[in-house]
C-alpha positions, 0 to 999 in steps of 0.5 A, spaced: 530 366 614 534 368 608 532 368 601 535 368 594 532 372 588 532 369 582 531 373 575 530 368 569 533 371 563 532 364 559 535 357 557 540 356 563 541 364 564 539 367 571 541 372 575 542 370 583 542 375 588 544 373 595 547 377 601 548 383 596 552 378 591 550 378 584 551 371 580 550 370 573 549 363 571 551 360 564 550 367 560 546 366 553 544 373 550 544 371 543 538 373 539 533 368 537 534 364 530 541 363 530 543 356 529 549 352 532 553 346 531 555 342 537 560 337 534 559 330 532 553 332 527 549 335 533 546 341 531 540 346 534 536 352 533 535 358 538 527 359 538 527 364 543 531 370 545 533 373 552 527 376 556 532 381 558 538 385 555 545 385 559 544 393 560 537 391 563 540 386 568 545 390 570 552 389 573 554 382 576 559 380 581 561 373 578 559 368 573 557 361 575 559 357 568 557 350 568 561 349 561 564 354 555 564 349 549 556 349 548 553 355 545 546 354 549 550 355 555 555 360 553 553 364 546 557 369 543 553 375 546 554 371 553 562 370 552 562 378 551 560 379 558 565 375 561 570 380 562 565 384 566 565 379 572 570 379 578 571 372 577 568 366 572 568 360 576 568 354 571 571 347 569 579 347 569 578 346 562 574 352 561 578 356 565 584 354 561 581 356 554 578 362 557 584 365 561 583 372 565 578 372 570 576 364 570 578 360 575 577 352 574 574 347 579 574 340 579 568 336 582 568 337 590 573 343 589 571 349 593 572 356 593 569 362 596 566 369 594 566 375 599 559 377 601 558 385 600 553 384 606 558 380 610 561 373 611 563 369 605 559 364 600 563 357 599 562 355 592 563 347 591 563 344 584 559 338 583 560 333 578 556 332 572 555 327 566 552 331 560 550 325 556 550 317 556 555 313 560 562 314 556 560 320 553 565 325 557 570 325 551 565 327 546 560 332 550 566 335 555 567 337 562 561 340 566 560 342 573 554 344 577 555 349 583 553 348 591 552 355 594 553 355 602 553 361 607 552 362 614 545 366 613 542 359 610 537 356 614 533 351 610 539 348 606 544 349 601 543 352 594 545 347 588 545 349 581 545 342 577 549 344 571 547 340 565 547 333 567 543 326 567 542 322 573 548 318 575 552 316 581 555 323 582 548 326 582 546 321 588 553 323 591 550 330 592 544 328 596 549 324 600 554 330 601 549 336 602 543 338 605 540 342 599 534 346 601 533 349 594 535 345 587 536 349 581 535 344 576 537 344 568 532 340 565 529 340 557 531 332 556 535 334 551 536 329 545 539 330 538 536 326 532 543 323 530 544 320 537 537 317 538 534 316 545 540 318 548 539 324 553 544 329 555 540 333 561 535 331 566 528 329 563 522 330 567 522 323 571 529 324 573 527 331 576 522 328 580 528 323 582 533 328 584 527 332 588 526 325 592 533 324 593 535 331 596 528 331 599 529 339 597 523 343 599 524 348 593 525 346 586 527 352 581 527 349 573 532 352 568 534 350 561 527 348 559 525 352 553 528 356 548 532 351 544 529 346 538 533 340 542 530 341 548 525 335 548 521 336 554 518 343 557 514 346 562 508 342 561 511 335 561 515 337 568 509 339 571 505 333 570 511 329 572 511 333 579 503 333 580 503 325 579 509 324 584 505 329 589 511 334 589 508 339 585 508 344 591 515 344 591 516 347 584 517 354 583 517 356 576 521 362 574 517 367 569 521 371 564 524 378 566 521 377 573 524 376 580 522 370 584 524 370 592 526 363 595 527 362 602 534 359 604 
């Protein structure tokens, strides 16, 4: 059975290695302590820096960028790395802003990447809603990514991107057989918007795992920022109470883990 290696850098950032291809997710390499404004009075501070430097991470082939306009998904140091990639796959609006090697995909659109070991990886954009209903004009355009290639046996590999649970997530479960789900968690909230959430919380992560019937869940985006309101402890407790704890594979900083696909 084929496998994917996931090396966790911090926040939403990880290096995925499959079929000889090296893919970097949402690059964030700024140091800890920086403060950022997300618009409409929302702000946050970075609490922990990356576990690896770009030099330690090494070369990568492409970037899977869920969105470019929030600095907990693309910060200044991460943005500086984008020209090093052959391609940056992202939203149409981000591709227009970034230019150069950026390719935009709307939800359910696909492109392909050549695998050094032979064949191609199909990359399909999946829908995200990065906040409560009707928030898209404020929070902007975001996508996730479905990765499929011939060597897979356990199912496709899905990166959720920053999203809450909504009908687009349920549609992912209907359209694809997902073997591994890499979920952006954190239960993001801001004081100025009260109880509104902007990413999966623990309960939503459990719901997604049940919908997908995915045997493997890899959390990302669960630590390192002040506006992340639910961390590893809350997510572990929710999966244990649901009887699904064995599905979760927690990445450790600067450490590669292999998951079967």
